[in-house]
N, C-alpha and C positions, 0 to 999 in steps of 0.2 A: 457615682456611676448611674448613668441614665440608660435604661434598656433600649435596644434597637427595636424590639417587638413587644407588644402589649397583649393583654388578655383578648382572645378572639382572633388574633392575627393568624392567617394561614401561612405556613412556612414549608420549605422543602429542605430535606437533608442533602448536604453536598458531600458528606463522608459516611461511610458505614459506621454504625454504632455497635460496639461490642461491650459485653459486660465487664466493667472494671472492678467488679467485686461488690458493687452497690445495688445490683438488681437481684432481688430475692428469687430463688427457684431456678436460676440459670447458672450454668458453669462459667467460671472465669474465662474470658475471651470469646464466649459464645456470641455469635452474631444476633443482635436484637432487632435491628432495622437496617435495611439496605439504602444506600444513597439513592436519591430520587423520590423517596416516599414523601407524601404531603400529609401534614398534620396541622393541628390547631393548638396554639399556645393557650394554656389555661392557668398558668401560674408562673411567676418570675421570682427567683430567690437568689441567694448568694452562697458561694462556697469559699471558705477561708477568708471571708470578708473582701476578697478582691476579684472574684470571678462571678459573673452573672450566669445563672443556670435557669434555663427555660424548661418548664415541664410541658412536654408536647404530647398530645394524644393523637395517635394515628388510628382513626376510626375504622378504616378498611381492615386493618390488622388486629384491632382491639388491644393495642399496646400503648402504654404511656412510658416515655423515657425522658431523662434529663439530657439537655443539649446545651452546649456552649454557643456563644454568638458566632464564632468562626465555623461552626458546623451547619449553620442555617443560612437560608436565602429566602426572600419573599417568594411565595408560591407562584406569583404571576411573572417572576423574572424569567428571562430566556433560559432554557434548559435543554441540553442534549444528553440523552441517556447513553451510558456506556455499555458495551456488549460483554466485556470481560471484567473480572474482579481479581484482586490480589490472590496469588497462589493458584490461580486457575491454569490448568494444562491446556496449551494451545499448539497449533501447527503454524509454521511459517508458510505464507503464500508466495514469498519472493526469496531470491538469493540475497545473502547479506555478506558484506566484505569487511575485513579488518586488515589494515596495513597492506591493502592491495590484493589480499588473498581471500578467496571465497571460503568462509567458515560455516555458513549456513546455507542449506539447499531448500528449495520449496518442499514442504512436507516434513521437515525436521520438527521434532517435538521440543517444546520449550515451556516456560512458565512465566506468568505475569508477576513482576516484582513490584510494580507501582502503576497506578492510574493517574494520569496527568491531564488536567483541563486547561487548555490554552485558547483563549478567545472563543472561537466557534468550532473548535475541533477537540477530539479525544486522542491523546497519545498514550503510549504505554512504555514503561521500561520492561523489556522482556528478555529473559535469559535463555540462550540457545548454545549448546555445545561449549559451555564455559565462558561465553561472551555475553555481555549485557548491551542491548541496543535500545535506543529510543525509536519507536516505530509508530506509524499511524494505524488506526484500527483496521484499515484495508489490507495491511500486511500480515494480518492474523486471521485464523479461522478456528472455530471450536474443534477440539480434539474429540474423536469418537468416545462415547461412554466407556469407561474402564481403561483408557490409555494411561499408562504410568508415566510419571515424570522421568525425564532423561537422567541417567546417572551422570554425576559431575565428571568433567574431563580432567584426567590426571596426566601430568607430564613430570617424569622423574619423581613420582610420588607426591607431587604438589598440585593444587588446583590450578589449572590454566585459567587465564582470565583476560578479558578485554575491558576496555573502558567504555563508559556510557558516552 
């Protein structure tokens, strides 16, 4: 296994890094570093003899975390920051339809399910009124502080759902 990055290389995180139980002093699942952060590789090791792990120091945050190759990109590579994160409460800025029927109105409360990077744009899987849609960032806006997630839509006691 030859590493993609060496000691001293500047890299950017392309995924949020959460504690998998190996980061002392942090709760399991706690966010350690947000995607987009730039750090410097200062060690390369292996995990279970088949995965390269880069120890990356993020100077601005004063944090060092272990990262896998697929979580990193050279710091000078093109990067578009995303506005929203997984589980963030958002509002729709557009009407959305499923099966020809409008199921989401502008201003409806939803939740980000996934952040997707495609070429030069950010897309999101966002859940509104029991339906999941793939939407561009322009179709969402930040919900006011304290806005609660919408309750799931139930039909005959079952979750209603749409397809992505």
